[in-house]
C-alpha positions, 0 to 999 in steps of 0.5 A: 650122401650129398652135401647140398643144403635143403633149399626147396620143398620136395615133389609130392611123390618124394618117398622122404615124407616123414620121420624115420626116412632119409630126406634125399640125403639132405644136409642139416638146415643151414638156417638152424641155430648153432648148437652152442653150449648151454649156460650152467650145464655140467659137461656131458660126455658119453661113456660106452662101457663094457656093461652097456645094454643100449648104445646110441652113436651119432644119431640124427633125425631129419625129415620133411613134415606134412606141411612141407617144412624141413625138420631137424628133430635130433642132432648127433645124439650119443647115449649109453645105458647100462642094464638095470638103470633108470634113466630120465629124459628131460627137455622142452616140448618139441625137442625130440624126446618122443621121437627118440623113444620111437627110434629106440623101440624100432618104430621109426628109423633114424636118418643116420647113426648107430643103435645097438641093443645088447650088441645087436642092431635094433630091429623093426618093432623091437620085441625086446622093448616094452613101451608105455605111451602118454595115454593108456590106449587100452582096447575098450572092448577088452577087459583088463586081463585081455588088454594086458595079454595083448602083446603076448597074443601078438608075439604068440607066446605060450598061453598059460605061461603068459596068463600066469605072468599077466596075473602076477603083473596085475597083482604087482600093480595093484589091479588084482580083482579087476581082471574082468573089469573094462577100461571105462570102469577104471580110474586114469591111474588104474588104466596107466597101471594096466598099461605098465603091466601090458608093457611088461607081460612079454618080459622085455629087457628095456621099458620105455615110458613116454610121459606116462603120468602127464594126464593124471592129477597131481596126487595120482601122479605122485602115487604112480611115481611111488608105485613105479619105483616099487615095480622097478625095484621088484623087476630090475628092468632097464627104464628110459622115462620121458618127463617134463617134471624135474621133481619126478625125474629126481625122484625116480631116476639114477641118471637124468639126461637133459636135452636141448631145444630142437634139434634135440641133443643131450647137453647135460647129465646128472647122477642121483645118488640118494638110496632107495626106496625114496620117499616123497617127503624127502628134501636134501640140500643136494637134491634141492641144488640139483633141481635148481641146476637142472632148472637153470639149464632148461631155462638157459637153453630156452632163452638161447633158443628164443633169442632174436637173431642178429640183423 
């Protein structure tokens, strides 16, 4: 790989024009801010263990954007997730959280690094993974049962078995009786429940959730967090959950990984030890301290990122 820094816009015919492609072997942007320590951050050191289900080593993502600017979205990301873990990803807007999820499920390729899932490389459009996007993205011309069955149809799973599982998931997510309804007839929270059921219908090992409750009102968001906790406890799936809400992360997760501003990297790790099921009216001193510390980490990184350059 060339060590020449990126100094010029590539030709319009360059194949390296978007995420997931190696931008002609470009080195990191020499004008990018240095990846220094974040004030107040506990140390983060990845530990790849024997019970690891998902491992990421030295992953970077660099590309030319459509407007011709050079983007270093992710830098040297290391990550280890054990089977059955609920991991929350916190970070500022634009730090690469969604890009990381798209790489984990095989929709995009990293520029460099290794990604192993149960000891095997992640494939294109990885079928071992279920994805819940920010919006429910249900097909308006299909009823709820048909929407939930969509992954099973694409993967050509046995019809009767898939239908039984879909009905079971609709029961679990509180949508029994709404099988024949259409998306427009459901509230935003109910549509997101259907999206979760759809992501689970093919029985994936890993569930990726990209700010699934961001568009919901505060009360619905709290209720959906409780319901997601119940679903996770019932299924035992491994979950990676992207959010901007510190409280949501502390309520749901076993571990919270805090990402820096772009280029995104994991700068801090917090372990939540409170027993489940967790109630929304909880509020231990340890939890309050963790919330305050996470906020200081995020604010410290934002201040470093916004600091004026020395002349």
